Phi, psi and omega in degrees: 000326179289345180272359175293131185269113178245011178285340185245048184266076185264339182212174185302315182301320179288325176294315175305313173306308180303317179295318178294319175298313177303309176304317176299317178295319174302313179300320175299314177297317178299315181291324180291325188257352178268155175246148180280132176249156179260127177299325185301330184303331185253359183286141178280094183297343177279353180292137176237181183300313182300317180298309185301321186285325179292319182293319174297321180295316177297313184299327182285317186267329189053032184268161177292316180302318181285334177293316177299320177295322175294320175301317182301308188291339184279327190292315183295303180306317180297321178298311181299317180295316180294321181288326177289318184292314187253025173294135179252000000 
């Protein structure tokens, strides 16, 4: 960044070139220093079809009955996933 020549900014085109160069340098630094992440890492892997349906139903109704059903559907898949994942 400190090597960008800003001494000769006399017109719009030169400023535009400098801004483009600056943008390109930022993109280079970004690509060099970022790491690619996988979305699956944050996905709830224990979710199954029944849980998804129950969740959607609760989101639509916001009723206590549907909330209890959602909780019921979440316990079994979570437990199954945890025991299979952390089995020694």
